[in-house]
N, C-alpha and C positions, 0 to 999 in steps of 0.2 A: 595617621596614613588614609588615603581615601580607600574604602573597602573593598572596591572594584579592583586596585591596582594592586592592592594585598593580597587578596584572592587568587590572582594570576601569579603573584611570587610565591606563594604557600605551595604550589602544585609540586608533588613528587617527581622529581627529575628521571632519567633512567638510571645515573650513575647513583641516586639514592635508593632506587627499589633495589638493584643490585646488592648494596650494601644490608639493606632490611632482610633480604632473602638469604643472607649469610653468604653470597657468593664472593663478595669483594670488601676490601677496607677501601684506602686511599690509592688508587693506581696511578703512582709518578708518572708513567709513560703519557699519562692524558696530558700531562701538565709541563714535562720537561724532559730533554733528552740527554742531561746532565746528571752527573753520579751525585754531586752536591746539593742537588735539588734546587736550582733555580728555575722558577716558574718562568717559560718563554712566552713573551706576548704574540709570537707567531702560532702558537698552539691555541690562543683564545681570540685574535683578532681576526678578521678577514682582511686579506690584502688590501692594502689602501685604505684601511680604517684607521683613526689615531684615537678613538676611545669608544669603548663598549662595555655592557655589563653582564655579570652572572650572578644568580643568587649563590650565595654561600653553601658548601656542602655539608649537609647535615647527618647526623646518626653515626659519625665517625671522627676519631681525633685526627687531626690534620698536621702531620708531623713538621718539624722545623723546616723552614725553607727561605728563600730570597725571591725577589722578582728583578726583571730585568726592564722594569716599567715602574711608574708610579701609581701605587694603588691607593685608592680612597673607600672606604669601607663605611657603609650607612645603614645603621640597626633599624630596621623597620618595625619590629617588635621583639618582645622578649628580651633576652641577653645572649652574649656570647663572651667567651674568656680568652683573651690573647697574651701569650707570654713573648714579649718583645727583647730582643738583644739577647736571649736566653735567662733573663733574670727579671726584666720589670712585667709585673701581672697587671694587665688592663681589662677592666670588665666593661664592655659598650653594653649601655641601656638604650632603651627605645628613644630614638631621636638623636642618639651620639654620631659622632663622625670622626673617623680616624684617618690620617694622611700619612702613607709611608713611602719613603724613598726606596732607591734601589738596593741600599745597602744596609738595610736593616732587616733582620733575621726575624720571623713571625712565627708562632706555634698557636694552633687553636684547640682549644680542649672541644670534646665531643657536644653538640649541640642539638636539642630537640626539634620537633615539629614545629613549634610555636614560636621557636628562635629563627626569625627570617632577619637575614642580612643581605646586602647587596654589595656585591665587588665592583667598582668601576676600575676597568683597566684602561691605563692612559700612558701614552707615548709622550715623552717628555716634550718634543714639538707642538703638542696641542698646545701647550701653555704660552707659544710664542706671541700668537695673537691676544691671546687673553692676559697677559701680563702688560701688553700695550694699553690695553683698556682701562688699567688704574693708572690716570695721569698725575694725580699728585704723590710725590716719592714720601714716604714716612719709613722709620725704622722698624715699625712693626709689621709692614708690608713686606719689607726687603727679609725680614726673619722668617715670615710665612713662605716666601718665595725661594729661599734657599733651602728650605726643608723639602718643597715639591720639585725643585730643580734637578734633582739626581746628583748634585756634589756630595763629594765624602763631606760629612760634619759630623760633629759631636752630637748634633740634635737629629735624630732619623726619623722622628714621627711627631705629628701633633693630634691631639687628643680633644676635641670639643664638646662639651656638654651643651648640646644644641636643641633639646626637645623642647624648651619652652621659647624659641627665637623663631617666631612664625615665618619672617621673610626667608630665614635659612630653609627650613622645612619647605615652604613653598617652591623655592627654586629646586631642591634637591629631587622632589617629586616631578617637576616638570622635566627635568634631566631623565629621570627613569622612563616617564611616559614617553618621551619623545625617542629615547633610544629602544625601547620595546616594539615602538610600532613604526621605526626606521622611515618616517615620511621625507619626501621631497624637500631638500635644504635644510636637514636636520643637522647639519656640521655647523652651520652659521649660526643656527638657535643654541646649539651646545656651547660653542665658544662665547657667545654672547652670555648665556646663562651662568656659565663657569665664571666670567668676569664679574658677572653681579654676587655670586656666591662668595669669591673671594673678598670684593669689597664689603661685602656685609660681615663676612667673618673678622676682617680687621675691625671692624666698629665693637665688637663683641670680644676683644680678648679676654675679659674677665672671666668668660666660660672655658679657657684652656685649660686642661690637665689638672682638672681637680680629681685627681687619683686618692689622696687621702687627706688628712688633715696637717701632716706636715708641709713644710715649705721646701720642695724640691729644689735641685738645682736650676732645672729648668722654669718654674713658678718664679722663683727668685729674679733670674734674666727678664722675663716678662714683665714683671713688677718695676723692675730699672728702666725698661724700656718704655712702658707707658709712663712711667714718671717723667722722662725725657721729652715723651711727645706732649705735656701740658706744662713742662717747666724749662723749655729750651733756652727761654731768656737768660734766666740767673738760677739754673738748677745746680745744686752743689751735691758731691757725692757723699761728703758727710751727712746732709739732710735724707736722703734715701736710705742711707744705710742705718741711719738712727731709727728711722721708720719702720726697717726690717729686721731690726735688733740684731743687726750683724756687724763685725768689723768692717770698716771702709776698706783696709787693704784684702779684705777675703771678698768682698763684692767686685773690687776691681779686678783681682785675678780670675775671678768665676767669669765676668763679662770679658776678659781678654781671651780665656779658652773656649767660652761657647760661641763669640762672635768675631773673634780677631781683632777687636779693638778695644781698649779702655774706657773708661767714663767719660774722660775729657775729649777723646778724638770720635766718641759717638754724640756727643753733646755738640761738638763744632758740625760734625756731618749734619746733624738735624739742623742747626742753624743756615747751612747753606741751602738744604730742601727746600726750607722757609722761604729764605731770602729769592729762590728762584720761582716758587710759586708766587711771591708777592710780585715779581718783576713782571710774570705772565699775566696776572689776574687783575691787577690794580694798576692806578697811575701815580703811586707814591713816588717821591723822589728817593735816589740812592741813600740820601741822607735819611730820610725818615724810616727808610727801610732797615738802615742799621741800627738806629734807635729800637726798633721793633723787635728785632731778634737778640738785642744784647750786644752789638759789637762795639768797642771803644776805640778799637784801632783799623781805621779804613783801610790802610795800606795793607796791612795784613789780612784782611777780608778781601781785598780786591785779588790778591794773590793766591789765597785759597780758593776762590771762587773760580779763578781762571783754571787752575789746577785740575779741578773737579769737571768743569763744563767745557773746558778749551776755548773760552770766550771772556770777554768782560762783561758785567753786567748790562752794561748799555748794549751790546751788541745781541746779547739773550734775549732782551727785551723786544728789540728791532728785527730780531732774526738775520741781522747781517753780519756773519760772522767774516773776518778779513782774511 
């Protein structure tokens, strides 16, 4: 991180100084008015703002809590230890990024002076325009969006090992700088930057959730989704299950649990997304597109396409829905 920016974030806050003086621990009333400790965005955001940042409070154990907003934690230097959902321990190293939805509990062990983390407080509606920037649909993007949208889900967080991904680092630091200085037009800048950040993260899904050397359920699902991204034409459940050294039935059951769809349904969804992309971005004929996405039943394709997009492929291409 740029040294001038890091130096500013290292400054001891009033809350931290009270903790160092032995006057306080974490004062819940600063964050929440609820007995079950749900951190309230109204305590942290100025009225009318959809996004802001605050340095993580060091020198004290931060007790288990939830948020009524989407939180994005960026580790500027050092490390912090997070206990998520009461059982999963995540250690954020420098450059790491953690997305949390509103339903996931978080507990943070005491951090030292050199452990600098920035918490992004983001209202869900901030993502409305951001998501629309990501024009091309894909399953990995959808999975990311479901995590930050605030919907109840079996996946409540995404952990990115992003320390070596320069575009991601630059985009996050740009957002921090813009939010600190609160310059005119910064909301538009931040919406655009967040869109670019999500686009870049979707390209680096291999960097997600490397918590340990074991193949966690979440990592397995990501591996299958990534396989579908590059094998949507002729992908087979048996092939990816064998590569993951997992029984095919177990992979299918886990996909259904985590995404709400089985392998075949996800594969069909990706074919339709690719067909829509080719219709809008190329002049390929419908027959050529059917071949490109691996469909040999044209009537089934047309029926499924209309169910998903509300129009025929021809109408989708011309933009003239009857």
